[in-house]
Short mmCIF file of the C-alpha atoms (twelve columns), coordinates in Angstrom:
data_MODEL
# 
_entry.id   MODEL 
# 
loop_
_atom_site.group_PDB 
_atom_site.id 
_atom_site.type_symbol 
_atom_site.label_atom_id 
_atom_site.label_alt_id 
_atom_site.label_comp_id 
_atom_site.label_asym_id 
_atom_site.label_seq_id 
_atom_site.Cartn_x 
_atom_site.Cartn_y 
_atom_site.Cartn_z 
_atom_site.pdbx_PDB_model_num 
ATOM 1   C CA . UNK A 1   73.428  116.856 38.208  1 
ATOM 2   C CA . UNK A 2   77.198  115.111 38.543  1 
ATOM 3   C CA . UNK A 3   77.619  117.058 40.914  1 
ATOM 4   C CA . UNK A 4   75.113  116.093 43.227  1 
ATOM 5   C CA . UNK A 5   75.475  112.439 42.708  1 
ATOM 6   C CA . UNK A 6   79.181  112.868 43.448  1 
ATOM 7   C CA . UNK A 7   78.464  114.736 46.796  1 
ATOM 8   C CA . UNK A 8   75.621  112.537 47.984  1 
ATOM 9   C CA . UNK A 9   78.352  109.566 47.326  1 
ATOM 10  C CA . UNK A 10  80.453  111.622 49.772  1 
ATOM 11  C CA . UNK A 11  78.216  112.073 52.057  1 
ATOM 12  C CA . UNK A 12  77.043  108.503 52.221  1 
ATOM 13  C CA . UNK A 13  80.728  107.305 52.189  1 
ATOM 14  C CA . UNK A 14  81.522  109.517 55.449  1 
ATOM 15  C CA . UNK A 15  78.291  108.064 57.443  1 
ATOM 16  C CA . UNK A 16  79.617  104.422 56.875  1 
ATOM 17  C CA . UNK A 17  83.179  105.167 57.790  1 
ATOM 18  C CA . UNK A 18  81.889  106.857 60.926  1 
ATOM 19  C CA . UNK A 19  79.681  103.850 61.842  1 
ATOM 20  C CA . UNK A 20  82.469  101.623 61.181  1 
ATOM 21  C CA . UNK A 21  84.700  103.989 63.172  1 
ATOM 22  C CA . UNK A 22  82.219  103.850 65.925  1 
ATOM 23  C CA . UNK A 23  81.556  100.519 65.913  1 
ATOM 24  C CA . UNK A 24  85.459  99.776  66.185  1 
ATOM 25  C CA . UNK A 25  85.600  101.961 69.217  1 
ATOM 26  C CA . UNK A 26  82.321  100.041 70.847  1 
ATOM 27  C CA . UNK A 27  83.271  97.605  73.346  1 
ATOM 28  C CA . UNK A 28  82.791  93.610  72.677  1 
ATOM 29  C CA . UNK A 29  80.532  92.111  74.925  1 
ATOM 30  C CA . UNK A 30  81.686  88.314  73.465  1 
ATOM 31  C CA . UNK A 31  85.356  89.296  74.039  1 
ATOM 32  C CA . UNK A 32  84.847  90.782  77.541  1 
ATOM 33  C CA . UNK A 33  86.459  94.182  76.119  1 
ATOM 34  C CA . UNK A 34  86.014  97.039  78.317  1 
ATOM 35  C CA . UNK A 35  86.307  100.458 78.309  1 
ATOM 36  C CA . UNK A 36  87.567  102.242 81.497  1 
ATOM 37  C CA . UNK A 37  86.952  105.760 81.265  1 
ATOM 38  C CA . UNK A 38  89.325  107.861 84.330  1 
ATOM 39  C CA . UNK A 39  91.418  111.274 84.802  1 
ATOM 40  C CA . UNK A 40  90.029  112.341 80.936  1 
ATOM 41  C CA . UNK A 41  91.290  109.141 79.388  1 
ATOM 42  C CA . UNK A 42  89.559  106.036 78.002  1 
ATOM 43  C CA . UNK A 43  91.609  102.591 78.067  1 
ATOM 44  C CA . UNK A 44  91.044  99.298  76.804  1 
ATOM 45  C CA . UNK A 45  90.851  96.321  79.133  1 
ATOM 46  C CA . UNK A 46  90.618  92.637  78.117  1 
ATOM 47  C CA . UNK A 47  89.145  90.835  80.911  1 
ATOM 48  C CA . UNK A 48  91.110  88.011  81.836  1 
ATOM 49  C CA . UNK A 49  94.328  88.643  79.484  1 
ATOM 50  C CA . UNK A 50  97.477  89.996  80.319  1 
ATOM 51  C CA . UNK A 51  97.427  93.728  79.970  1 
ATOM 52  C CA . UNK A 52  100.704 95.333  78.329  1 
ATOM 53  C CA . UNK A 53  100.302 98.486  78.639  1 
ATOM 54  C CA . UNK A 54  101.795 99.889  81.497  1 
ATOM 55  C CA . UNK A 55  99.011  102.343 82.235  1 
ATOM 56  C CA . UNK A 56  96.283  99.503  81.909  1 
ATOM 57  C CA . UNK A 57  98.206  97.459  84.268  1 
ATOM 58  C CA . UNK A 58  96.932  99.863  86.933  1 
ATOM 59  C CA . UNK A 59  93.277  98.581  85.950  1 
ATOM 60  C CA . UNK A 60  91.750  95.311  87.971  1 
ATOM 61  C CA . UNK A 61  88.663  93.966  87.604  1 
ATOM 62  C CA . UNK A 62  86.543  90.619  89.283  1 
ATOM 63  C CA . UNK A 63  83.096  89.441  88.662  1 
ATOM 64  C CA . UNK A 64  80.415  88.677  91.766  1 
ATOM 65  C CA . UNK A 65  77.457  88.006  92.200  1 
ATOM 66  C CA . UNK A 66  76.497  91.850  92.803  1 
ATOM 67  C CA . UNK A 67  78.228  93.162  89.981  1 
ATOM 68  C CA . UNK A 68  81.739  93.720  88.252  1 
ATOM 69  C CA . UNK A 69  84.387  95.235  90.829  1 
ATOM 70  C CA . UNK A 70  86.858  97.411  89.119  1 
ATOM 71  C CA . UNK A 71  89.235  100.385 89.997  1 
ATOM 72  C CA . UNK A 72  89.959  103.520 88.231  1 
ATOM 73  C CA . UNK A 73  93.196  104.852 87.285  1 
ATOM 74  C CA . UNK A 74  94.024  106.919 90.524  1 
ATOM 75  C CA . UNK A 75  95.901  110.148 89.487  1 
ATOM 76  C CA . UNK A 76  99.655  109.274 89.198  1 
ATOM 77  C CA . UNK A 77  103.075 111.606 89.561  1 
ATOM 78  C CA . UNK A 78  104.803 112.194 87.251  1 
ATOM 79  C CA . UNK A 79  101.928 111.796 84.718  1 
ATOM 80  C CA . UNK A 80  101.135 108.620 82.973  1 
ATOM 81  C CA . UNK A 81  102.142 108.395 79.158  1 
ATOM 82  C CA . UNK A 82  101.795 104.595 78.553  1 
ATOM 83  C CA . UNK A 83  105.563 104.205 79.849  1 
ATOM 84  C CA . UNK A 84  106.831 102.175 82.784  1 
ATOM 85  C CA . UNK A 85  108.644 104.369 85.828  1 
ATOM 86  C CA . UNK A 86  109.924 102.868 88.962  1 
ATOM 87  C CA . UNK A 87  109.854 106.660 89.857  1 
ATOM 88  C CA . UNK A 88  105.897 106.837 89.110  1 
ATOM 89  C CA . UNK A 89  103.683 106.765 92.348  1 
ATOM 90  C CA . UNK A 90  99.935  107.252 93.205  1 
ATOM 91  C CA . UNK A 91  98.945  111.273 94.444  1 
ATOM 92  C CA . UNK A 92  95.499  109.385 95.149  1 
ATOM 93  C CA . UNK A 93  94.346  105.983 96.516  1 
ATOM 94  C CA . UNK A 94  93.474  103.063 94.548  1 
ATOM 95  C CA . UNK A 95  89.631  103.087 95.095  1 
ATOM 96  C CA . UNK A 96  87.104  100.112 94.266  1 
ATOM 97  C CA . UNK A 97  84.054  100.355 92.535  1 
ATOM 98  C CA . UNK A 98  80.747  98.219  91.964  1 
ATOM 99  C CA . UNK A 99  79.246  98.469  88.554  1 
ATOM 100 C CA . UNK A 100 76.706  95.964  86.903  1 
ATOM 101 C CA . UNK A 101 77.585  93.014  84.832  1 
ATOM 102 C CA . UNK A 102 75.849  94.198  81.789  1 
ATOM 103 C CA . UNK A 103 78.511  97.437  81.652  1 
ATOM 104 C CA . UNK A 104 81.037  97.649  79.138  1 
ATOM 105 C CA . UNK A 105 81.696  101.625 79.507  1 
ATOM 106 C CA . UNK A 106 83.063  101.992 83.134  1 
ATOM 107 C CA . UNK A 107 83.086  105.196 84.848  1 
ATOM 108 C CA . UNK A 108 82.849  106.590 88.321  1 
ATOM 109 C CA . UNK A 109 79.996  108.470 87.243  1 
ATOM 110 C CA . UNK A 110 77.568  105.383 86.732  1 
ATOM 111 C CA . UNK A 111 79.180  103.358 89.330  1 
ATOM 112 C CA . UNK A 112 78.900  102.548 93.563  1 
ATOM 113 C CA . UNK A 113 82.461  102.947 95.347  1 
ATOM 114 C CA . UNK A 114 82.842  100.557 97.743  1 
ATOM 115 C CA . UNK A 115 86.308  101.756 99.643  1 
ATOM 116 C CA . UNK A 116 89.339  103.455 99.105  1 
ATOM 117 C CA . UNK A 117 92.320  101.935 99.807  1 
ATOM 118 C CA . UNK A 118 95.049  103.788 102.009 1 
ATOM 119 C CA . UNK A 119 97.415  106.258 99.727  1 
ATOM 120 C CA . UNK A 120 100.502 105.031 102.330 1 
ATOM 121 C CA . UNK A 121 101.683 102.855 104.667 1 
ATOM 122 C CA . UNK A 122 102.877 104.049 108.141 1 
ATOM 123 C CA . UNK A 123 106.286 101.869 107.670 1 
ATOM 124 C CA . UNK A 124 109.090 103.486 106.786 1 
ATOM 125 C CA . UNK A 125 108.513 106.637 108.491 1 
ATOM 126 C CA . UNK A 126 104.937 106.759 105.763 1 
ATOM 127 C CA . UNK A 127 106.676 106.724 102.572 1 
ATOM 128 C CA . UNK A 128 105.315 103.330 101.509 1 
ATOM 129 C CA . UNK A 129 102.605 103.708 98.357  1 
ATOM 130 C CA . UNK A 130 99.903  101.452 98.574  1 
ATOM 131 C CA . UNK A 131 99.469  99.905  95.048  1 
ATOM 132 C CA . UNK A 132 96.508  97.576  94.330  1 
ATOM 133 C CA . UNK A 133 97.624  94.494  92.593  1 
ATOM 134 C CA . UNK A 134 95.160  91.830  92.135  1 
ATOM 135 C CA . UNK A 135 91.564  91.005  92.367  1 
ATOM 136 C CA . UNK A 136 89.427  87.788  93.476  1 
ATOM 137 C CA . UNK A 137 86.070  86.883  94.761  1 
ATOM 138 C CA . UNK A 138 83.994  84.899  97.295  1 
ATOM 139 C CA . UNK A 139 80.444  85.140  97.191  1 
ATOM 140 C CA . UNK A 140 79.771  88.598  98.788  1 
ATOM 141 C CA . UNK A 141 83.588  88.901  99.588  1 
ATOM 142 C CA . UNK A 142 86.224  90.599  97.488  1 
ATOM 143 C CA . UNK A 143 89.942  89.547  98.076  1 
ATOM 144 C CA . UNK A 144 92.218  91.854  96.822  1 
ATOM 145 C CA . UNK A 145 96.467  92.200  96.945  1 
ATOM 146 C CA . UNK A 146 98.047  94.958  97.402  1 
ATOM 147 C CA . UNK A 147 101.764 96.214  97.479  1 
ATOM 148 C CA . UNK A 148 103.462 98.247  99.517  1 
ATOM 149 C CA . UNK A 149 106.411 100.586 97.661  1 
ATOM 150 C CA . UNK A 150 109.189 103.523 97.850  1 
ATOM 151 C CA . UNK A 151 108.792 105.167 94.570  1 
ATOM 152 C CA . UNK A 152 112.210 103.913 92.746  1 
ATOM 153 C CA . UNK A 153 112.356 100.726 93.830  1 
ATOM 154 C CA . UNK A 154 112.613 97.373  91.719  1 
ATOM 155 C CA . UNK A 155 110.581 95.277  94.536  1 
ATOM 156 C CA . UNK A 156 107.971 95.876  96.863  1 
ATOM 157 C CA . UNK A 157 108.944 96.291  100.613 1 
ATOM 158 C CA . UNK A 158 106.113 94.087  101.756 1 
ATOM 159 C CA . UNK A 159 102.402 92.653  100.378 1 
ATOM 160 C CA . UNK A 160 99.233  92.327  101.937 1 
ATOM 161 C CA . UNK A 161 96.074  89.945  101.341 1 
ATOM 162 C CA . UNK A 162 93.327  91.844  102.552 1 
ATOM 163 C CA . UNK A 163 89.250  91.255  102.097 1 
ATOM 164 C CA . UNK A 164 86.477  93.510  101.767 1 
ATOM 165 C CA . UNK A 165 82.361  92.644  102.557 1 
ATOM 166 C CA . UNK A 166 80.334  93.962  99.679  1 
ATOM 167 C CA . UNK A 167 77.521  94.532  102.070 1 
ATOM 168 C CA . UNK A 168 79.409  96.180  105.003 1 
ATOM 169 C CA . UNK A 169 82.536  97.340  103.589 1 
ATOM 170 C CA . UNK A 170 85.402  97.678  105.085 1 
ATOM 171 C CA . UNK A 171 89.271  96.513  104.615 1 
ATOM 172 C CA . UNK A 172 90.457  93.284  106.647 1 
ATOM 173 C CA . UNK A 173 93.830  92.209  106.503 1 
ATOM 174 C CA . UNK A 174 94.534  88.596  106.371 1 
ATOM 175 C CA . UNK A 175 98.105  88.410  106.695 1 
ATOM 176 C CA . UNK A 176 101.525 90.102  105.059 1 
ATOM 177 C CA . UNK A 177 103.805 88.574  102.503 1 
ATOM 178 C CA . UNK A 178 107.215 88.924  100.709 1 
ATOM 179 C CA . UNK A 179 106.229 88.672  96.717  1 
ATOM 180 C CA . UNK A 180 109.204 86.824  95.592  1 
ATOM 181 C CA . UNK A 181 107.444 84.936  92.838  1 
ATOM 182 C CA . UNK A 182 107.164 81.586  92.418  1 
ATOM 183 C CA . UNK A 183 105.579 79.367  94.903  1 
ATOM 184 C CA . UNK A 184 106.402 81.515  98.025  1 
ATOM 185 C CA . UNK A 185 102.950 82.812  98.548  1 
ATOM 186 C CA . UNK A 186 99.745  81.385  96.922  1 
ATOM 187 C CA . UNK A 187 96.278  81.418  97.664  1 
ATOM 188 C CA . UNK A 188 93.022  79.329  96.640  1 
ATOM 189 C CA . UNK A 189 89.440  79.791  97.137  1 
ATOM 190 C CA . UNK A 190 86.671  77.497  98.072  1 
ATOM 191 C CA . UNK A 191 83.564  77.095  99.972  1 
ATOM 192 C CA . UNK A 192 83.744  80.467  101.627 1 
ATOM 193 C CA . UNK A 193 87.411  79.379  103.007 1 
ATOM 194 C CA . UNK A 194 90.529  81.546  101.829 1 
ATOM 195 C CA . UNK A 195 93.943  78.993  101.876 1 
ATOM 196 C CA . UNK A 196 96.903  80.657  101.680 1 
ATOM 197 C CA . UNK A 197 100.505 79.077  101.881 1 
ATOM 198 C CA . UNK A 198 104.013 81.035  102.356 1 
ATOM 199 C CA . UNK A 199 107.283 79.491  102.858 1 
ATOM 200 C CA . UNK A 200 108.262 80.800  106.406 1 
ATOM 201 C CA . UNK A 201 111.889 80.697  107.882 1 
ATOM 202 C CA . UNK A 202 112.883 79.207  111.131 1 
ATOM 203 C CA . UNK A 203 115.818 80.529  113.446 1 
ATOM 204 C CA . UNK A 204 117.871 78.462  111.143 1 
ATOM 205 C CA . UNK A 205 116.997 80.094  108.403 1 
ATOM 206 C CA . UNK A 206 115.596 76.727  106.803 1 
ATOM 207 C CA . UNK A 207 112.241 77.617  104.570 1 
ATOM 208 C CA . UNK A 208 108.918 75.744  105.533 1 
ATOM 209 C CA . UNK A 209 105.507 75.611  103.898 1 
ATOM 210 C CA . UNK A 210 103.082 76.550  106.514 1 
ATOM 211 C CA . UNK A 211 99.441  76.499  105.240 1 
ATOM 212 C CA . UNK A 212 96.338  78.260  106.719 1 
ATOM 213 C CA . UNK A 213 92.629  79.018  105.919 1 
ATOM 214 C CA . UNK A 214 90.426  82.220  106.613 1 
ATOM 215 C CA . UNK A 215 86.622  81.363  107.322 1 
ATOM 216 C CA . UNK A 216 84.868  84.168  105.812 1 
ATOM 217 C CA . UNK A 217 82.038  83.058  108.187 1 
ATOM 218 C CA . UNK A 218 83.678  83.152  111.480 1 
ATOM 219 C CA . UNK A 219 86.097  85.593  110.500 1 
ATOM 220 C CA . UNK A 220 88.854  83.393  111.573 1 
ATOM 221 C CA . UNK A 221 92.153  82.047  110.517 1 
ATOM 222 C CA . UNK A 222 93.005  78.395  111.396 1 
ATOM 223 C CA . UNK A 223 96.363  76.535  110.876 1 
ATOM 224 C CA . UNK A 224 96.022  73.358  108.418 1 
ATOM 225 C CA . UNK A 225 97.770  70.120  108.040 1 
ATOM 226 C CA . UNK A 226 95.406  68.119  105.580 1 
ATOM 227 C CA . UNK A 227 93.779  70.069  102.683 1 
ATOM 228 C CA . UNK A 228 91.135  69.511  100.160 1 
ATOM 229 C CA . UNK A 229 92.218  67.688  97.188  1 
ATOM 230 C CA . UNK A 230 90.602  69.800  94.518  1 
ATOM 231 C CA . UNK A 231 91.651  73.506  95.460  1 
ATOM 232 C CA . UNK A 232 93.483  75.346  92.080  1 
ATOM 233 C CA . UNK A 233 96.323  77.273  94.016  1 
ATOM 234 C CA . UNK A 234 97.047  81.030  92.363  1 
ATOM 235 C CA . UNK A 235 100.618 82.196  92.675  1 
ATOM 236 C CA . UNK A 236 101.160 85.707  93.991  1 
# 
């Protein structure tokens, strides 16, 4: 009789611990926690937070009226192991996918592919690899930045600012820029305009801040002298 009671208690404890473990692995919708399944691995991503894991740093997300736009981690060489390496580079391109906003476990098997970035850029004899860096949104548009890098180089060769229309996916390059930190290049998004400021040197090496605005409706860029007062600038 005692053996049956002990056995029942052990079975109950096993069930309790299994439920607790399952709950611990479930994403919390209140905390904007997502589980991204990619390349046979599962990664925890906290939306709106700095990701301190070098592998998770390769994941990006943005919320749009059409759903959550995100990217899985592409296959890399050498393989990802949770450590940072300047010599690691992608062997398949970064791609953007669309999932419902209610989805908190993300997999390409249950998402719609929007577009793939180029694997390489033609510069420097095609040795520059394209890395997705940041994602933003404005209505049916996704704005993303990428960096063109040589394996082993500590800094990007150059960076790009691009847009994609979710209704008619196609990569449109807005501008190139040098990602040097600080306020050398900043963007702001407001009322269907993509504003960007960059420091450009003149013939004498003196830098001057130039501001332009890309109109999502006309798909044209204009140079500005007067800006709206309520713009929230994001340093790139």
